[in-house]
C-alpha positions as CSV (number, residue, x, y, z in Angstrom):
1,M,-9.0,-27.4,90.1
2,V,-7.3,-29.3,87.2
3,G,-9.8,-28.1,84.5
4,N,-8.6,-24.7,85.3
5,L,-5.2,-25.6,85.0
6,T,-5.9,-27.5,81.2
7,E,-7.7,-24.1,80.2
8,A,-5.4,-21.9,81.4
9,K,-3.0,-23.7,79.3
10,S,-0.9,-22.3,76.2
11,S,-1.8,-24.0,73.1
12,N,2.0,-23.9,72.2
13,S,2.9,-25.5,75.1
14,L,4.6,-29.0,75.1
15,L,5.1,-31.8,77.2
16,P,8.9,-32.1,78.4
17,L,10.9,-35.1,76.6
18,R,11.6,-37.9,79.2
19,E,14.8,-38.0,81.3
20,D,16.1,-41.2,80.2
21,L,16.5,-40.7,77.3
22,H,20.3,-40.1,75.4
23,L,20.8,-37.8,72.0
24,N,24.1,-38.6,70.5
25,R,25.8,-37.8,66.9
26,G,24.9,-41.2,64.6
27,I,26.4,-42.3,61.5
28,N,26.1,-40.3,58.5
29,D,22.9,-41.2,55.9
30,K,23.1,-42.8,52.7
31,N,23.2,-39.2,51.0
32,G,26.1,-38.1,53.5
33,S,23.6,-35.7,55.5
34,P,24.3,-36.0,59.2
35,T,22.0,-38.0,61.7
36,W,21.2,-38.3,65.4
37,T,20.0,-41.0,67.4
38,I,17.8,-41.5,70.2
39,F,18.3,-44.2,72.8
40,D,14.9,-45.5,74.6
41,H,17.3,-46.9,77.3
42,A,13.9,-48.4,79.3
43,N,12.4,-50.1,75.7
44,G,15.8,-50.5,74.2
45,L,15.0,-49.1,71.1
46,F,16.9,-46.4,68.4
47,Y,15.2,-43.6,66.6
48,K,17.4,-41.9,63.8
49,I,16.5,-38.1,63.6
50,G,17.6,-35.8,60.8
51,I,19.4,-32.0,61.3
52,I,16.0,-30.1,61.4
53,E,14.6,-32.9,64.3
54,F,18.1,-32.1,66.5
55,E,17.7,-28.6,65.9
56,L,14.0,-28.7,67.2
57,L,14.7,-31.3,70.2
58,S,17.5,-29.2,71.1
59,R,15.8,-26.3,71.9
60,W,12.9,-28.9,73.6
61,H,13.5,-27.4,76.8
62,Y,11.4,-24.1,76.2
63,L,8.2,-26.1,75.9
64,D,7.1,-24.1,73.7
65,K,6.4,-24.4,70.1
66,D,6.4,-20.9,69.0
67,K,9.8,-20.0,71.0
68,I,11.4,-22.9,69.2
69,L,10.9,-22.3,65.9
70,K,11.4,-18.8,66.4
71,E,15.2,-19.6,68.0
72,C,15.8,-22.3,64.9
73,Y,14.9,-19.2,62.7
74,Q,17.8,-16.8,63.9
75,Q,20.5,-19.1,65.4
76,T,20.7,-22.1,63.0
77,P,20.6,-22.1,58.5
78,F,17.3,-23.7,58.7
79,F,14.2,-22.7,58.3
80,P,11.8,-25.7,60.1
81,T,8.1,-24.8,59.1
82,S,4.7,-25.4,61.9
83,D,4.3,-29.0,59.9
84,D,7.9,-30.3,60.5
85,F,7.4,-29.4,64.2
86,E,4.1,-31.2,64.0
87,Q,5.5,-34.6,62.1
88,L,8.1,-34.4,65.3
89,L,5.5,-33.8,68.2
90,E,3.3,-36.6,66.5
91,F,6.3,-38.5,66.2
92,L,7.7,-38.3,69.9
93,K,3.9,-39.2,71.1
94,E,3.5,-42.2,68.9
95,K,6.7,-43.5,70.5
96,N,5.8,-42.3,73.8
97,L,9.3,-40.8,74.0
98,L,7.4,-37.4,75.8
99,V,6.4,-37.4,79.9
100,P,2.7,-38.5,80.1
101,D,0.1,-35.7,80.8
102,I,-1.5,-36.1,83.7
103,N,-4.0,-33.4,83.4
104,E,-5.5,-36.1,80.5
105,S,-8.4,-37.5,83.2
106,D,-10.3,-38.5,80.2
107,N,-7.7,-40.7,79.0
108,L,-6.4,-42.3,82.3
109,Y,-8.2,-45.2,82.3
110,V,-7.5,-46.1,79.0
111,K,-4.2,-45.8,79.4
112,S,-4.4,-48.0,83.0
113,L,-5.6,-50.9,80.3
114,A,-2.8,-49.6,77.5
115,A,-0.1,-49.7,80.7
116,K,-1.4,-52.9,81.7
117,E,-1.7,-54.6,78.7
118,K,1.7,-53.6,77.5
119,L,2.8,-54.5,80.7
120,F,1.9,-58.2,80.2
121,N,2.9,-58.2,76.8
122,K,6.7,-57.1,78.2
123,I,6.7,-59.6,81.0
124,I,5.5,-62.6,77.8
125,K,8.6,-61.1,75.8
126,N,10.9,-61.2,78.6
127,Y,10.2,-64.6,79.1
128,L,11.5,-65.4,76.1
129,F,14.1,-63.6,76.1
130,F,15.3,-61.8,79.3
131,R,19.1,-60.7,80.7
132,V,20.4,-61.4,84.4
133,P,23.5,-59.3,85.0
134,F,26.1,-60.1,87.5
135,A,29.5,-58.2,87.2
136,R,30.3,-54.8,86.3
137,P,33.8,-54.5,84.5
138,N,34.8,-51.3,84.0
139,S,37.2,-51.4,86.3
140,I,39.5,-53.9,84.9
141,L,38.9,-53.2,81.7
142,S,41.9,-50.6,81.8
143,S,44.0,-53.7,82.5
144,L,43.3,-55.2,78.8
145,V,44.2,-51.8,76.8
146,G,47.9,-53.5,76.1
147,L,46.2,-57.0,74.8
148,S,43.7,-55.2,72.5
149,N,46.1,-53.0,71.0
150,L,48.1,-56.4,70.0
151,V,45.0,-58.1,68.8
152,Y,43.9,-55.3,66.6
153,N,46.5,-54.9,64.4
154,K,47.3,-55.6,61.2
155,I,50.0,-58.1,61.7
156,F,47.9,-60.0,63.6
157,F,45.5,-60.0,61.0
158,Q,47.8,-61.5,58.8
159,F,48.8,-64.0,60.9
160,I,45.1,-64.8,61.2
161,L,44.6,-65.4,57.4
162,G,47.9,-67.3,57.8
163,L,46.7,-69.8,60.0
164,L,43.3,-69.8,58.4
165,I,45.5,-71.5,55.3
166,V,47.2,-74.1,57.5
167,N,43.9,-75.1,59.1
168,I,42.3,-75.5,55.5
169,L,45.6,-77.5,54.1
170,L,45.2,-80.0,57.6
171,F,41.7,-80.3,57.3
172,F,41.8,-81.6,54.0
173,Q,44.8,-83.6,54.8
174,N,43.6,-85.2,57.5
175,I,39.8,-85.6,56.8
176,D,39.2,-89.3,57.6
177,V,40.7,-88.5,60.8
178,V,38.6,-86.0,61.6
179,M,35.4,-87.6,60.5
180,A,36.1,-91.0,62.5
181,G,36.7,-88.7,65.4
182,I,33.4,-87.3,65.9
183,K,31.1,-89.4,67.2
184,N,27.4,-89.7,68.6
185,P,27.0,-86.3,70.6
186,F,24.2,-88.6,72.8
187,D,27.1,-90.6,73.9
188,S,27.6,-89.8,77.7
189,I,31.5,-89.2,77.3
190,N,30.8,-87.2,74.7
191,Y,28.0,-85.1,76.2
192,L,30.5,-84.0,78.6
193,Y,32.6,-82.5,75.6
194,V,30.1,-80.8,73.8
195,F,29.5,-79.1,77.3
196,I,32.9,-78.2,78.1
197,A,33.2,-77.0,74.1
198,L,30.0,-74.7,74.5
199,V,31.6,-73.2,77.5
200,V,34.8,-72.5,76.6
201,S,33.8,-71.0,72.9
202,K,31.2,-68.9,74.8
203,L,33.9,-67.3,77.3
204,F,35.9,-66.9,73.9
205,H,33.2,-65.0,72.3
206,E,32.2,-62.3,74.8
207,F,35.8,-62.0,75.8
208,G,35.9,-60.8,71.9
209,H,33.4,-58.4,72.6
210,V,35.2,-57.1,75.8
211,L,37.6,-56.6,73.9
212,A,36.6,-54.6,71.2
213,C,34.9,-52.0,73.5
214,V,38.4,-51.6,75.0
215,K,39.8,-50.8,71.6
216,N,36.7,-48.3,70.9
217,K,37.2,-46.8,74.6
218,I,33.3,-48.2,75.2
219,K,32.1,-48.5,78.7
220,V,30.8,-52.0,79.3
221,P,27.8,-51.5,81.3
222,N,27.7,-55.3,82.9
223,I,28.2,-59.2,81.7
224,G,25.9,-61.7,82.6
225,I,23.6,-64.4,81.5
226,A,20.7,-64.3,78.6
227,F,18.4,-66.6,78.8
228,I,16.2,-67.2,75.2
229,V,13.2,-69.5,76.3
230,M,14.8,-70.8,79.2
231,W,18.2,-71.5,77.8
232,P,21.1,-69.7,79.8
233,M,24.1,-68.3,77.7
234,L,26.6,-65.6,78.4
235,Y,26.5,-62.2,77.4
236,V,28.5,-59.0,77.3
237,D,26.4,-55.7,77.1
238,T,27.5,-53.5,74.4
239,S,24.3,-51.1,74.2
240,E,27.1,-48.1,74.4
241,S,28.2,-48.8,71.5
242,W,25.2,-47.1,69.6
243,K,27.5,-43.8,70.8
244,I,29.8,-44.7,67.7
245,H,29.6,-43.1,64.8
246,E,31.8,-44.6,62.8
247,P,30.5,-47.2,60.8
248,Q,33.6,-49.0,60.7
249,K,34.5,-48.9,64.4
250,R,30.4,-49.8,65.3
251,L,31.2,-53.2,63.0
252,A,34.1,-54.1,64.6
253,V,32.5,-54.3,68.3
254,S,29.4,-56.1,66.7
255,S,31.3,-59.0,64.8
256,A,34.0,-58.9,67.5
257,G,32.4,-62.3,68.7
258,I,32.3,-64.1,66.0
259,F,36.2,-63.1,64.9
260,F,37.1,-64.4,68.7
261,E,35.2,-67.9,67.9
262,V,36.6,-68.2,64.8
263,I,40.4,-67.6,66.1
264,L,39.7,-70.3,68.2
265,A,38.6,-72.9,66.3
266,L,41.6,-71.9,64.0
267,I,43.8,-72.5,67.2
268,C,42.0,-75.9,68.7
269,F,42.1,-77.8,65.1
270,P,45.6,-77.7,64.7
271,L,46.3,-79.0,68.8
272,Y,43.3,-81.7,67.7
273,L,46.1,-82.9,65.3
274,W,49.0,-82.7,67.4
275,F,48.1,-84.3,71.1
276,D,47.7,-87.6,71.5
277,N,45.6,-88.0,75.1
278,Q,42.1,-88.9,73.4
279,S,40.0,-87.0,75.8
280,I,42.0,-83.8,75.2
281,K,41.6,-84.7,71.6
282,M,37.9,-84.8,71.9
283,I,37.7,-81.7,73.3
284,L,39.4,-79.8,71.0
285,L,37.9,-81.3,68.4
286,Y,34.2,-80.3,69.7
287,I,35.2,-76.7,70.6
288,S,36.7,-76.3,66.9
289,I,33.3,-77.9,65.7
290,T,30.9,-76.1,68.4
291,S,33.1,-72.1,67.8
292,L,32.0,-72.3,64.0
293,S,28.7,-74.2,64.1
294,I,27.2,-71.3,66.4
295,S,29.1,-68.2,65.2
296,F,27.8,-69.3,61.8
297,L,24.0,-70.6,62.9
298,L,23.2,-68.4,65.6
299,N,25.5,-65.8,66.1
300,A,25.5,-64.3,62.8
301,S,22.0,-65.0,62.6
302,P,20.5,-61.6,61.7
303,F,16.9,-62.8,62.7
304,M,17.4,-62.9,66.1
305,R,19.1,-59.6,68.6
306,F,22.4,-61.3,68.1
307,D,25.8,-60.1,66.4
308,G,24.6,-60.8,63.1
309,Y,21.5,-58.2,63.5
310,F,23.7,-55.5,64.9
311,I,26.1,-55.9,61.9
312,L,23.6,-56.0,59.2
313,Q,22.2,-52.8,61.2
314,D,25.6,-51.4,60.7
315,I,26.2,-52.7,57.1
316,L,22.4,-50.8,56.1
317,K,23.1,-48.3,58.2
318,E,19.3,-48.7,59.8
319,E,18.3,-48.4,63.3
320,N,15.6,-50.8,64.7
321,L,16.2,-53.2,61.8
322,H,13.2,-55.8,63.2
323,D,10.9,-53.3,63.7
324,K,10.8,-51.7,60.7
325,S,11.2,-54.9,58.7
326,F,7.7,-55.9,60.8
327,N,6.4,-52.7,59.5
328,A,6.9,-52.8,56.4
329,L,5.3,-56.2,56.1
330,K,2.5,-55.4,57.9
331,N,2.0,-52.0,55.8
332,K,2.6,-54.6,52.5
333,I,-0.4,-56.7,53.6
334,R,-2.9,-53.5,54.8
335,T,-1.6,-52.2,51.2
336,F,-2.8,-55.7,50.1
337,L,-6.1,-55.7,51.5
338,F,-7.3,-52.2,51.6
339,G,-5.6,-50.6,48.3
340,I,-4.4,-48.0,50.3
341,N,-0.6,-46.8,51.1
342,F,-0.8,-46.1,54.9
343,N,2.7,-45.0,54.8
344,E,5.2,-43.4,51.9
345,E,6.3,-46.1,50.3
346,T,10.4,-46.6,49.2
347,K,12.6,-48.6,47.0
348,D,13.9,-50.7,50.0
349,D,10.3,-51.4,51.2
350,N,10.3,-54.8,49.5
351,F,13.3,-55.9,50.9
352,Y,12.5,-54.8,54.4
353,A,8.7,-56.6,54.3
354,L,10.8,-59.7,53.3
355,F,13.2,-60.0,55.7
356,G,10.5,-59.3,58.2
357,L,8.7,-62.3,57.0
358,I,12.3,-64.3,57.0
359,T,12.6,-63.2,60.5
360,G,8.7,-64.2,61.9
361,I,9.3,-67.7,60.4
362,Y,12.7,-68.0,61.5
363,R,11.7,-67.2,65.6
364,L,8.3,-69.2,65.3
365,I,10.9,-72.4,64.3
366,L,13.1,-71.8,66.8
367,Y,11.2,-70.9,69.8
368,F,8.7,-73.9,68.9
369,G,12.0,-75.9,68.5
370,I,13.0,-75.3,71.9
371,A,9.8,-75.7,73.2
372,I,9.2,-79.4,71.7
373,A,12.6,-80.2,72.9
374,V,11.7,-79.1,76.2
375,Y,8.8,-81.3,76.3
376,Y,10.1,-84.9,74.9
377,M,13.6,-84.2,76.9
378,F,13.1,-82.5,80.0
379,I,9.9,-81.3,81.9
380,K,6.4,-82.0,79.9
381,V,4.5,-79.6,81.7
382,V,7.5,-76.6,81.0
383,G,7.6,-77.4,77.6
384,L,3.9,-77.1,77.2
385,L,4.0,-73.8,79.1
386,L,6.5,-72.7,76.7
387,F,4.5,-73.5,73.9
388,A,1.6,-72.3,75.3
389,V,3.4,-68.8,75.5
390,E,4.8,-68.8,72.3
391,L,1.3,-69.2,70.6
392,Y,-0.2,-66.6,72.2
393,Y,3.4,-64.1,71.8
394,F,3.8,-64.9,67.6
395,I,0.3,-66.2,66.7
396,L,-2.4,-65.0,68.7
397,M,-1.2,-61.3,70.0
398,P,-0.4,-59.9,66.2
399,I,-3.3,-61.3,64.6
400,V,-5.6,-59.7,67.3
401,K,-3.5,-56.3,66.8
402,E,-4.2,-56.8,63.3
403,F,-8.0,-56.9,64.3
404,K,-8.3,-54.1,65.9
405,Y,-6.7,-52.0,63.4
406,Y,-8.6,-53.4,60.5
407,K,-11.7,-52.4,63.2
408,K,-10.7,-49.1,63.4
409,I,-9.5,-48.2,59.4
410,Y,-12.5,-50.3,58.3
411,P,-15.3,-47.0,59.2
412,M,-13.2,-44.3,57.5
413,L,-12.8,-46.6,54.3
414,E,-14.6,-45.5,50.7
415,N,-16.8,-47.9,49.4
416,K,-14.7,-48.9,46.4
417,N,-11.9,-49.7,48.9
418,K,-14.6,-51.9,51.2
419,Q,-15.4,-53.8,47.9
420,K,-11.7,-54.6,47.2
421,L,-11.4,-55.5,50.5
422,F,-14.5,-58.1,50.3
423,T,-13.2,-59.4,47.2
424,K,-9.5,-60.1,48.0
425,I,-10.5,-62.1,51.1
426,G,-12.7,-63.6,49.1
427,A,-10.5,-64.7,46.1
428,I,-8.0,-65.8,49.0
429,F,-10.8,-67.8,50.8
430,I,-11.4,-69.8,47.2
431,I,-7.8,-70.2,46.1
432,F,-7.4,-71.4,50.1
433,L,-10.0,-74.0,48.8
434,L,-9.1,-74.6,45.9
435,F,-5.1,-75.2,47.2
436,Q,-6.5,-77.9,50.1
437,A,-8.7,-79.8,47.3
438,S,-5.3,-80.3,45.2
439,N,-3.5,-81.5,48.4
440,S,-5.8,-83.6,49.4
441,I,-6.5,-87.8,47.9
442,N,-9.7,-88.9,46.5
443,T,-9.8,-92.5,45.8
444,I,-11.7,-95.6,46.4
445,G,-12.3,-97.6,49.5
446,Y,-14.7,-99.3,51.4
447,I,-16.5,-99.7,55.1
448,S,-16.4,-103.0,57.1
449,P,-16.2,-104.2,60.7
450,K,-12.7,-104.7,62.3
451,E,-13.9,-108.3,62.8
452,Y,-15.5,-109.6,60.0
453,R,-15.8,-113.1,58.1
454,E,-16.4,-114.6,54.7
455,I,-17.4,-118.5,54.9
456,Y,-16.3,-120.7,52.3
457,S,-17.0,-124.2,52.0
458,P,-13.3,-125.9,52.2
459,F,-14.9,-128.9,50.4
460,A,-17.6,-130.2,48.7
461,G,-20.1,-132.0,50.6
462,Q,-23.3,-132.4,52.4
463,V,-24.4,-129.6,55.0
464,K,-25.5,-131.3,58.4
465,Y,-25.8,-128.4,60.6
466,R,-26.4,-124.7,60.2
467,K,-26.8,-122.5,63.0
468,E,-30.1,-120.5,63.3
469,G,-30.6,-117.4,64.2
470,N,-28.3,-114.7,63.4
471,I,-26.9,-113.7,66.9
472,V,-23.5,-115.7,67.3
473,K,-21.5,-116.5,70.6
474,K,-17.9,-117.3,70.9
475,N,-17.1,-120.9,70.0
476,D,-20.5,-121.7,68.7
477,V,-20.8,-124.1,66.0
478,L,-22.0,-122.0,62.6
479,F,-22.3,-125.0,60.2
480,N,-21.1,-128.4,60.0
481,I,-20.2,-130.3,56.4
482,E,-20.0,-134.0,55.9
483,N,-17.5,-135.2,52.7
484,F,-18.4,-138.7,51.4
485,E,-15.0,-139.0,49.8
486,L,-12.9,-138.0,53.1
487,S,-15.6,-140.7,54.6
488,I,-14.9,-143.4,52.1
489,K,-11.3,-143.2,53.0
490,K,-11.4,-142.9,56.3
491,E,-13.3,-146.4,56.5
492,S,-11.1,-147.9,54.3
493,L,-8.2,-146.9,56.6
494,Y,-10.0,-148.3,59.1
495,N,-9.8,-151.8,57.4
496,N,-6.2,-151.9,56.6
497,L,-5.6,-150.7,60.3
498,K,-7.5,-153.9,61.4
499,Y,-5.7,-156.0,59.3
500,A,-2.0,-154.7,59.9
501,K,-3.1,-155.0,64.2
502,E,-4.2,-158.6,63.8
503,Y,-1.0,-160.1,61.2
504,Y,1.1,-158.1,63.5
505,N,-0.5,-160.0,67.0
506,K,0.6,-163.2,65.3
507,V,2.9,-165.7,66.9
508,V,6.9,-165.4,64.8
509,V,7.9,-168.9,63.6
510,S,10.7,-167.9,60.7
511,E,13.1,-164.9,59.6
512,K,10.3,-164.0,56.8
513,D,7.4,-163.7,59.6
514,L,9.5,-161.8,60.8
515,S,10.1,-159.4,57.8
516,N,6.8,-159.6,57.0
517,L,5.7,-158.1,61.0
518,N,7.9,-155.6,60.4
519,N,6.8,-154.6,56.9
520,A,3.0,-154.9,58.8
521,R,4.3,-152.4,61.8
522,N,5.6,-150.1,59.2
523,K,2.1,-150.0,57.3
524,I,0.3,-149.7,60.9
525,N,2.4,-146.4,61.5
526,I,2.0,-145.0,58.1
527,T,-2.4,-146.1,58.4
528,E,-2.0,-143.9,61.7
529,S,-0.6,-141.0,60.3
530,I,-3.3,-141.1,57.2
531,N,-5.7,-141.2,59.3
532,K,-5.0,-138.3,61.8
533,L,-4.4,-136.3,58.5
534,N,-7.9,-136.7,57.3
535,D,-9.1,-136.6,60.7
536,G,-8.0,-133.0,60.9
537,S,-9.4,-132.2,57.6
538,L,-13.1,-133.4,58.4
539,N,-12.7,-131.5,62.0
540,K,-12.1,-128.7,58.9
541,L,-15.8,-128.8,58.0
542,E,-17.3,-128.3,61.3
543,I,-16.6,-124.2,61.4
544,V,-16.8,-122.5,64.7
545,A,-17.3,-118.7,65.9
546,D,-13.6,-117.4,67.3
547,F,-16.1,-114.1,68.5
548,D,-19.4,-112.8,69.4
549,G,-21.0,-111.3,66.5
550,F,-23.8,-111.4,64.0
551,L,-24.2,-114.1,61.2
552,S,-25.7,-112.8,57.8
553,D,-26.1,-113.1,54.2
554,V,-26.6,-117.1,54.3
555,S,-27.3,-118.5,51.5
556,E,-30.9,-119.8,50.8
557,S,-29.3,-122.9,48.9
558,V,-27.4,-124.0,52.4
559,Q,-30.1,-125.6,54.0
560,V,-29.6,-128.9,56.2
561,N,-28.5,-132.4,54.0
562,S,-28.3,-129.8,51.1
563,F,-25.4,-130.8,49.0
564,I,-22.8,-127.5,48.2
565,P,-19.8,-127.3,46.0
566,K,-16.0,-126.6,46.7
567,D,-15.7,-122.9,47.6
568,E,-19.0,-121.7,47.9
569,L,-19.9,-118.9,50.0
570,L,-22.0,-120.2,53.2
571,G,-22.4,-116.6,55.0
572,V,-20.8,-113.7,56.9
573,Y,-20.5,-113.2,60.4
574,Y,-19.0,-109.8,61.7
575,N,-19.0,-108.0,64.9
576,N,-20.4,-104.6,64.2
577,K,-18.9,-102.7,67.3
578,N,-15.5,-101.7,65.6
579,W,-15.8,-100.7,62.4
580,I,-12.8,-99.9,59.9
581,I,-11.9,-97.9,56.5
582,R,-9.6,-99.7,54.0
583,A,-8.5,-97.6,51.2
584,Y,-6.2,-98.4,48.2
585,V,-3.9,-95.6,46.8
586,N,-1.5,-96.0,43.9
587,E,2.6,-94.7,44.4
588,E,2.0,-91.4,44.0
589,Q,-0.3,-90.9,46.1
590,L,1.3,-93.0,48.3
591,S,4.3,-90.8,48.9
592,K,1.7,-88.1,50.2
593,V,-0.4,-90.2,53.1
594,K,1.0,-90.2,56.4
595,K,-0.4,-91.5,59.7
596,G,-2.5,-89.6,61.1
597,D,-4.0,-87.7,57.9
598,R,-7.9,-86.9,58.3
599,V,-9.9,-88.5,56.1
600,S,-13.8,-88.4,55.4
601,F,-15.6,-91.3,53.6
602,Y,-19.0,-90.9,51.5
603,S,-20.6,-93.8,50.9
604,T,-21.6,-94.4,47.1
605,S,-25.4,-93.2,47.5
606,R,-23.5,-89.4,49.2
607,I,-26.0,-90.2,52.0
608,D,-23.6,-91.9,54.6
609,M,-20.5,-89.7,55.8
610,V,-17.7,-91.2,58.3
611,N,-14.6,-89.4,59.6
612,G,-11.8,-91.0,60.1
613,V,-8.1,-91.0,60.8
614,V,-5.4,-92.7,59.3
615,E,-4.1,-95.4,61.7
616,Y,-1.6,-97.4,59.3
617,V,0.4,-97.3,55.7
618,N,1.0,-100.2,54.1
619,K,4.1,-99.9,52.1
620,T,3.8,-103.5,50.4
621,P,2.0,-103.4,47.2
622,I,-1.2,-105.6,47.4
623,L,-1.5,-108.2,44.0
624,Y,-5.4,-108.9,44.7
625,L,-8.3,-106.7,45.3
626,P,-10.0,-108.0,48.6
627,N,-13.6,-107.6,46.9
628,M,-15.3,-107.4,44.2
629,L,-16.9,-103.5,45.7
630,L,-13.6,-102.3,44.7
631,V,-13.9,-103.3,40.7
632,D,-14.5,-99.8,39.2
633,K,-14.3,-100.1,34.9
634,N,-14.3,-96.2,35.6
635,N,-11.0,-95.8,37.4
636,N,-8.5,-96.8,35.5
637,D,-6.2,-97.5,38.7
638,F,-8.9,-100.6,39.9
639,A,-8.9,-102.2,37.0
640,V,-8.7,-106.0,36.8
641,E,-7.9,-108.9,35.1
642,D,-10.6,-110.9,33.1
643,I,-13.3,-112.3,35.8
644,K,-15.4,-115.2,34.9
645,S,-18.6,-114.8,36.8
646,D,-20.1,-112.0,39.1
647,K,-19.8,-114.1,42.2
648,R,-17.7,-113.1,44.9
649,I,-14.1,-114.5,44.5
650,R,-12.5,-116.0,47.5
651,N,-9.3,-114.7,47.3
652,G,-10.1,-111.4,45.7
653,V,-9.6,-110.0,41.9
654,K,-6.1,-109.7,40.5
655,N,-5.9,-106.1,39.5
656,K,-3.7,-104.7,37.0
657,N,-2.0,-102.1,38.6
658,T,0.2,-101.7,41.7
659,L,-2.4,-100.5,44.4
660,Y,-1.3,-99.9,48.8
661,Q,-3.8,-100.5,51.4
662,I,-4.6,-97.9,53.8
663,D,-5.7,-98.8,57.3
664,I,-8.5,-96.0,58.5
665,E,-9.5,-95.8,61.9
666,V,-13.2,-94.0,62.3
667,L,-14.0,-91.6,64.2
668,D,-17.4,-91.7,64.3
669,K,-20.3,-94.1,65.6
670,V,-21.7,-96.4,62.6
671,D,-24.8,-98.3,62.1
672,F,-24.1,-99.7,58.8
673,N,-25.7,-103.9,58.7
674,Q,-23.2,-104.4,55.7
675,I,-20.0,-103.2,54.3
676,K,-20.4,-100.3,51.9
677,K,-18.2,-99.0,49.1
678,G,-17.4,-95.4,48.5
679,E,-15.0,-92.3,47.8
680,V,-12.4,-91.8,50.3
681,V,-11.3,-88.7,50.9
682,I,-7.6,-88.1,52.1
683,K,-6.6,-84.9,53.8
684,T,-3.5,-83.9,53.7
685,G,-3.2,-79.9,53.2
686,F,-0.9,-77.7,55.7
687,F,-4.2,-76.9,57.4
688,Y,-5.1,-80.2,57.9
689,D,-2.1,-80.7,59.3
690,L,-2.5,-77.8,61.4
691,G,-5.7,-78.9,62.6
692,N,-4.3,-82.4,63.5
693,N,-1.7,-80.9,65.5
694,I,-3.7,-78.5,67.7
695,N,-6.0,-81.6,68.0
696,K,-2.9,-83.5,69.7
697,L,-2.2,-80.6,71.9
698,I,-5.4,-80.6,73.1
699,A,-5.6,-84.1,73.9
700,I,-2.0,-84.1,75.6
701,L,-3.0,-80.9,77.6
702,I,-6.1,-83.2,78.8
703,R,-3.7,-86.2,79.6
704,E,-1.1,-83.7,81.0
705,F,-2.9,-81.5,83.3
706,N,-5.9,-84.4,84.2
707,L,-8.5,-81.9,83.1
708,F,-11.1,-84.8,82.5
């Protein structure tokens, strides 16, 4: 039965317009020609049409193409063509302004899927920004007519201008008092002041819109609370202002909130200087500051659907400015990639594309900033959910939509356009790699165990003990060295001490003997102190391990009973479980490095590669290179003073240039058994930072939701 009805339908029959649409006279076009506005109340969108389209839509109730065109020829001075009609029909279908055709059974499943996707996206969008109305004020608006007439007249505007001049003079006369009055906003008392100021300024703002609507005889459907990413704020529904076709009146309604907040600030500031009560003074000051800052930083911004957006629309005489700008931006990208103009460009398209780009960046920063604030200041799980929703809405969803479009358009491209597409994608990829390379820092460093000791002999002496094997336990004695010079001194001191004590024990018989006794006693004290000091020195020659590890690189010359000079390298012991990379950068490179940057370490042979992350940035310059491995004659940054010998130097090698040490945590498992020199690549580009932040986000999700 459905099939028969479809076949019987005339080829010229049309679908009716949706009943919830409204058509009103609009603002004249830039060339002075009349326009009309279609208001799609369900989606909150406006569509501007010209006089030809208006005449066709006025006769749409006939639902017959031939009849509509015929009547236009007979009753109007215009002669719309069949192409004009088809363009209008395509526009109505594209914007979903027609009643759906239930007989198109083939597309019902596809449409149902699209409807579900649209519903999901609508829920996400409304989650980011939605309104809760709680009052319909039209019944009491008539009582405000007198007040609106008082405010909107020439004398009142002159008064406000004079008040502005007075405020400027008062501000510069009392600037020290004002600056002293602004205290830390996170103080509990000041927090209350800020809250009161926000409430008062927003009430005044919305009251301004109400008075403007009353003055211009516009209905106010409702007032309520709007939530931007769950952040509440008052609102007045001024959507009826679209029916006004005089630009000045629409502009007056759009700018009324900002205008009234400025008035509030101009009233409160002189009162702040006049009152003596400290609490009242602070509230008045915060109202002044809050009113001005919110007005110009938030409400006047054209990048959200706040007052500034509608003001800019009225100035430009445009409808759906955001949608038009985003479409212009997408068209610019598509034209660049495919080499085809998909839409007929105008001279203003560059402006709209740029505006769309700035709007997208502004919203991304704003919403992500709120999500981060919620995470750190309120409920962490809510902050993460906000972050996930915004990631989907602002990044993932637009990318998926574009790729779907590219997939659809690709088979229709000519071969030369396909070649251009791949050439441009390849060029973008190469530029990206070059950009990242230029933002990476290449320097020299070495990888070593975190627990690593080079053992040097503090004195010349004879080796009395050397640990056998390479496995070391904590508190094991590694070396014992006897120093003959200290041993002789120690024996001499013992003899002196023995003589002094014998003399002290003699019986005192005269004052002279008493004086000698005191001298002997002092000598005993001094001798015992020196003896203790030398005992300590001798103890240092017994070298003990302070952690478990391995002993290696013991010189063949270090044998039991062998003699060794001072500062002789006896060996190295280390713990190979935990490793660290130490890199060295100059002052210019230091400013680019920050904690958390990803790092790749390549050994000199380029065989081994180890990944890491910057753990600590030491901003104190080092005077000595800690390891001879770092000396590089071909790298001016690592030039050093003259070296007398090629053996290791205990205190490092003095470098000629200023260098800074970067400690890097090793992320990979390391199977080395010795220190290795290599090239260190510190990745500081934007996309490296983005990758780091994604890794951090995943780590936070795992931690907060106990995923593992």
